[in-house]
N, C-alpha and C positions, 0 to 999 in steps of 0.2 A: 655091333653098334655102327650106325651111320648117322651123319649130320648133313643137312642140306638147307639151303635158303628156303624160307617159307613166305617171303615177301617183305613188305615194310609197313610199320605202324603209322599212325597219323602224324607222328613227330619225325618221320623219315628214317627211323632206326631199323636196321635189318633184323628180321626175326628168323630164328632158326628152328628147324624141326629135327628132333632126335628120335631115332628108331632103334629099339632093342627087340630081340627075338630069341626064342628057344624052339624046340621041336613042336610045340603045341600052340604057342601064342606069339603074336607080333603086336607090339605097342609103339605108338608114335605120340610124342608129347612136344609142346612148344614152350619156349621161354617167354612168350607173351601170355601172361595170366596163369602160368604153370598149367596150361590147357591140355587136356587129354583129347587128341585129335582122332585117333583110331585105335580100335582094339579088335584084332582079327583072330578068330578061332581057325587054326590052319586046316583041320580035318574037313571043315565045311567051306572054308574060304570066306565066311561071313564076317563083315565088319559090323559089329553090333552098335556102333555109335553114329548118331547123326552129327553132321559137322560140315566143314567147308574145305575147298580145295586149296585155299591160301589164307593168310592171316587177314586179308582185307574183309573176308566174310565175317570174321570174329569181331573186328573193330567196328563194323558198320551195323551189326545186328544187336538188338537189345535182349535176345533170348538167353544169354549167358551159356551157350552150348559148350559143354566140356570144361568150363572154367572152374577154378578153385576159388570159392566165394569167401570173402572176409572183409574187414575184421570179424563182422558178425553176419552170419547167413540169415536169410529171411528178414522179417520185418521187426522194427522197433516202433512202438506206437508213439505218435506225435514227435518222432525223431529226437527223443530226449530221455535221459535217465540220470539217476543220482548214484554216485559211488563215493563212499567215505565222506559223506556230507556235502559233496560238491556236485552241482548239476551241470551236465554236459549237453550241448545242443548239436545234433548231427545234421548232415546234409539231408534236406527233404527231397526225395526223388520218387515217391509213390503216394499220391494224394497228399496227406499231411504227415506221412510216415517216412522212415528211412528203410530202404530195402537193399539187401546184399552189399552192405558196406558203403553205399553212396554212389554218386555218378561215376567216380573213378575208384571202384572197389578193387580188391586184390586180383580179380580176373581181368583187369584193364591196365595192368602195369607190367613192366619188364622185370625179369629176374636174372641174376647171375646163374650160370649152369655149370654143373660138373657131372661127368658121366663115367660109368664103369661098364663092364660087359653086361651086367643085369640090373643096373640102377641108373636113374637120372635124378639129380638133386638140384632143386631150385632154391635160391636164397635172396632175401632182400631185408632191409630195415624199413619198417613203417614208422615214420617220424611222429613225434608228439604233435597232436593237432590235426593230423591227416584225417580228412572227412569229419573232423570234430572229436575224434577219439583221443583219450588221454594217454600220455606216455609213449616212449620209444618201444617198439615191439620188434624183436628179432624173429623173423619168419623163415622157416625151412619147410619145403615140400619135397618129399622123396617118393618116387615111384620105384618099386622093386618088382621085377618080374618073378612070378611064382611058376611052379611046374605047369599049372593049369589056370593061371589067372594073374592078378596083379594086386599088390598092396599099395595103398595110398596113405602116406603118413604126413600129417601136418603138425609142426611143432612151433609153438609161440612162446618166446621167453620175454617176460616183462623186464625191461632194463632199468627203469628208473621210477615207475609209478605202477600201482595196481591198475589193471585195464581189463578190457573184454577181449576174449579170443574164442571164436566159434566158427571155424571154417567148415565147409563141406564141399563136395564135388557136385557139379551140376550137369552131369552127363545125361543125354537123352538116348535111351536104349531102344533098339528095335532088333529082336533076336532073329527075325526072318529076312531082314533087308527088304521088307514089304512096305506098302503104303498105309498100313494100319497096325496098331498094337491091340486092337479090341478083342482079338482072339488069343492073345497071350494069357496064359493062366498064371495067376499070382496068388501066393500065400504070404500073409503077413502075420508074424508072431506077436499079435497085439490084442489085448482085451478092451482097450479104450482108445478113443480118438477125440480130437477137438473140433468143434464147429468153428467157422470163420465168421467174423463180423462183416458188414458190407464193404469194409476197406481191406479185407483179406487178413486181418489179425486173428490168430488163434485165440479163442476165449476159454476161460475156465468157468465152472468145473469141467473136467473131462467127462465124456459120455461113454457108456458101455456100447460095444459094437453089436451085441446080440440083437437080432431082429431088425437090423438096419442094413442099408446099402453099403455100409463101411465094414462089414464083417467079412474078412478074408482069411479067417483062421483055418478053414478047411480047404482053401484054394477055390478060385473061380475065375472065369474069364473076365477081363477088364470091362468088356462090353455088356456083361450080363445085366448090370443095374445102372449103367451110365446114362440111360435115357429115362430113368424112373422119375417119379414126381416128388422126390425128396427136395425140399427147398434149397438145401446146401448144394446138391448136384446141379440144380437148375441155375442157381446164382453163379456158379463157377464154370458152367458148360462141361462139367466132368469133375474128376477128383483133383483137388488142390489143397490137401489137408495134412495135418500132423497126426501121427499115431504114436502112442506111448508103447515102446517095445518091451516085451516081458524081460525081466532079469536085469542084471548089471554086468559091467565089464565087457570084454570081447565075446560076442555071441552072434548067432545067426539072426538076422533081421527079416529077410525076405527070400522067397524062391520065385523065380519067374521062368516060365516055360514057353518057348515058341514051338514051331513045327520040327526043328532039328536040334535046337540048343536049349540047355537049361543053364540059368545063371543063379548063383547064390550070393547074397549080399551079407557081409558080416561087418560089425563095427563095435566100438566101445562107447558110443555116444548114447544119451538117454532115450532118444526117439528118432523118428524118421518122417520126412515129408514125402508124399507121393503125389506127383503131378503128371497128368495125362496129356500134356502139351495142348491144352485146350484152346490156345490162341496163337499157336505157332504159325508162322507164314514165311514165305521166301523160297529160295532155291539153294540146295546144298551140294554136297560132293557129287560130281558126275552128272549134274543137272537134276538130281532128285528133288522133287517138290516137297517142301516142308509145309504141311497143312495140319489142322487140328487132329490130334490122336495118331500122329505118325511116330511118336516116340513116347516113352514113359520115363520119368525121372524118379530115382530112389535116392533121397538126400538125407543121410543120417545127420542128426542135428539136436541141439537143445530146443525146447519148445520155443517158437517165436515169441518175442517180447519177454523172454524169461527174466531179464534183468529187472523188469518192472512188476513181476509177480512174486507173491509169497508162496512158500511151500513147494517150490520146484528147484531143480538143480540149476544154478546160475553159472554163466560162462565167464566167471571172474578168474583171472590169473594174477597172483600176488607178485609184487615187485621182487625180482631175483629168482622167481620160480618159472618153470616151463610146463605148459600144458601140451600133452600129446594126444592127438585125435586120429584114430585109425579107421580106414575103410578097406575091406578086402573083397575082391570080386573073383568068383570061381566060375569057369565055363566048362560045360561038359556036353559032348554030343549025345543026343538021346538015342 
């Protein structure tokens, strides 16, 4: 375990970077946004995450690289929902909608940190009314180093009201350290996906993937259909969609293969958003250019706007109860 300064946030607070490692994996995380800054597979030396050399990159960029998104990941239509008969109006920060918790979502705040040899735990209380959400929410994010990967555990305890809790991690992965992920081969364990409306809201009913550009059941390169004439692909300049992952509970969601590394993504959430960094821009670690399709996001999640839909799993956590949301990443040299 090592701890060093990672710069200063916009409020002038010093931000720290925590690094833990074993024989196979080195992980660095920050107490700004509980952000995952690097994940290095030691046999190849490849850092599979896009990111920045200091916290100023994370505070000044809107791409949410590496951040832990909350209270609610993805979009809520018209930035409003009703819970227990009361209507709540959230911050509007994406057209007429709320996205990723608001302008100051959970990836834009400071956490208290505690570390051991193989874990880093971040903690904060999200107060009633923060970004418009109801109730005080006790939030804990724990990174645990595994033999060949890392577990990301988000826990939200509703302290005094029922509320929403739907965190996810927003890593941008590139398993080659290259300038494109279009040759990455991806397998998704999903029979159905959701179209997006023009504002990026996932819409129901779900569609079957068979015969579409969204069929990744047998594995294919991300670039195979990314230039096809599907209106959804054209609208988004690539993939930016929700897939309903087969099964329930902790299970494998996706397999991604680069030239030297394979990554497996597991979670206990209902589905996953895959985003092929269609509008990414800027400069990252070591001067690496961030351009469209230089990274791919695998974001386990509830379906976007779930709180406003019937017949789906809703991200409600009852007063006094704790919701635990898991993501596990496993890396292997091919």
